[in-house]
N, C-alpha and C positions, 0 to 999 in steps of 0.2 A: 378514520382518516389515515391516508398513507403518506408517510414521510420517506423521501428518497435521499440517500447520501451516496456520493461517488468518491473514489480515491484510487490509490495505486499501491501495488506490491512492488517496491523498487529493489532490484538486485544490483550489486556492484561487485566487480572482480577486484580482489585484493591480491597481494603477492601469492599467498598459499591457497586461498579459497574464495568462494563466492559468498557474500554476506547479504542479508536482507535488512531493509530499513524498517524499524518499528518506532512508535511513539508512545510515551506514557501520558495518558490523559489525566486531567485533574481528579478524576474519580479513582485514580491509582491503578487502572487497568491498562495493559499494553495492547496496542492495536496497530493498524496501518493508518497512514495519513488519509483522512477522508473528511467530507463535510457535506452540508445540504446543498442541493441544487438551488441556484438563485435565478430569479426572473425566467428568461427563456434560454438559459444555458443548455448546451448539450451535456451529456454525461462526461464526455472527454474534456470539455472546457471546464467543468466542475472539478474533475480530477486534477487537471493542470493548475487551476487556481488554488485549490486546497494544498497541493504540494508546496507551492510558493508560500502561501500564508502560514502553513504549519511548520515548514522545515527549511525554507529558503531555497529549495531545489528548483532549478529552472531548466538545466540542460539534461533532460531525460528523453528517452525514446519510449513512447507509449505504444504498446502493441495492441491496437484496437481489437484484433481478432481473438485475443486471449482475455476473456472477460469472465469474472466469477461473481456469483450472486448469493446472498444469504438474506433470509427474512426472519423477523422475530417481532415480538410484542414489546412495546415500551411500557414503562411504569404507568404512564398516563392512559394505557390501553390502546394507543394508536399502533397501527402496523408500521413497521420499519423495513425498508428494502435498502440493502447496501450493495452497490455495484463496484467491484474492484478490477482494475486493469493491470496486466503484467507490464512492468516498466523496467528499463535498464538505464542506469546512470553511466554515460560514456565519458563525459568531461568532468573535470574536478569541480566540485561545488563545495562551498563552506556551509555546513549544517548550522542552522541558527533557529532558535524557537522564535516564531513571530506571532504566536497565538496564545492568548491567556488560558485556553483550555488544555494546553500541552505543557507538561513539566519536564520531559526529557525526550531527546531524539538521538537514536544511535543505530549504527550498523552492527549486526550480530551474526555469527555463524547460524545457518538455518536451524540446526538441531537445538542450539541454545535459544533461539527465538521461539521455537515451538514450545519449549519449556516455560517461557515467559508469558506466552499467550494462554489465557485461562479458558477462553471459549472454544469448545470443540469444533464449531463451524469454521472459525478462523484458522485453527490448526490444520484442518482438512484443506482449506483454501490455500494455505501456504504450501502444504505438501503437493497439491495438484499443480500450483503455479511453478514450483521449483522443478517438478518433473517435466512440465511443458518447456521450461527454460532449457533444461538439459537436452531435451529432444531437439529444440531449435538449434542449439550449439552444435550438437552432433550431426544433425541433418543438413544444416546449411554451412557447416565448417566456418562459423563466425569466428573472427579473431578478436581477442581482448574485450569481451562483452562490455 
């Protein structure tokens, strides 16, 4: 059986650097906000709902064209597909844990976040999404991401 989860890799510009949002799950692993697709939701709708449920974030720009996928086997032997979208927090939000499965929510510098993530596939997705973000900023001369 295939389980699908969707979420976002949210970047935010702070005074000196760009940071990425990560969450600590009840199983003590750090990851990105994500969750299961419900009913007939699209992947984007799931990512938006999960951001709100897990972190209280609402004012984010999700870049649908930047999508990252990873697949793995769960302990119950089901296949798991995770789809993550590049996102940017433009307006100030107050981070708040709204989900019993999340124990911490924080923005960290990208390098530090890479050290917190234990799964190699998530580290690689973070690296790729950060490179894509830097290309977007440079290419489009975006201001104040």
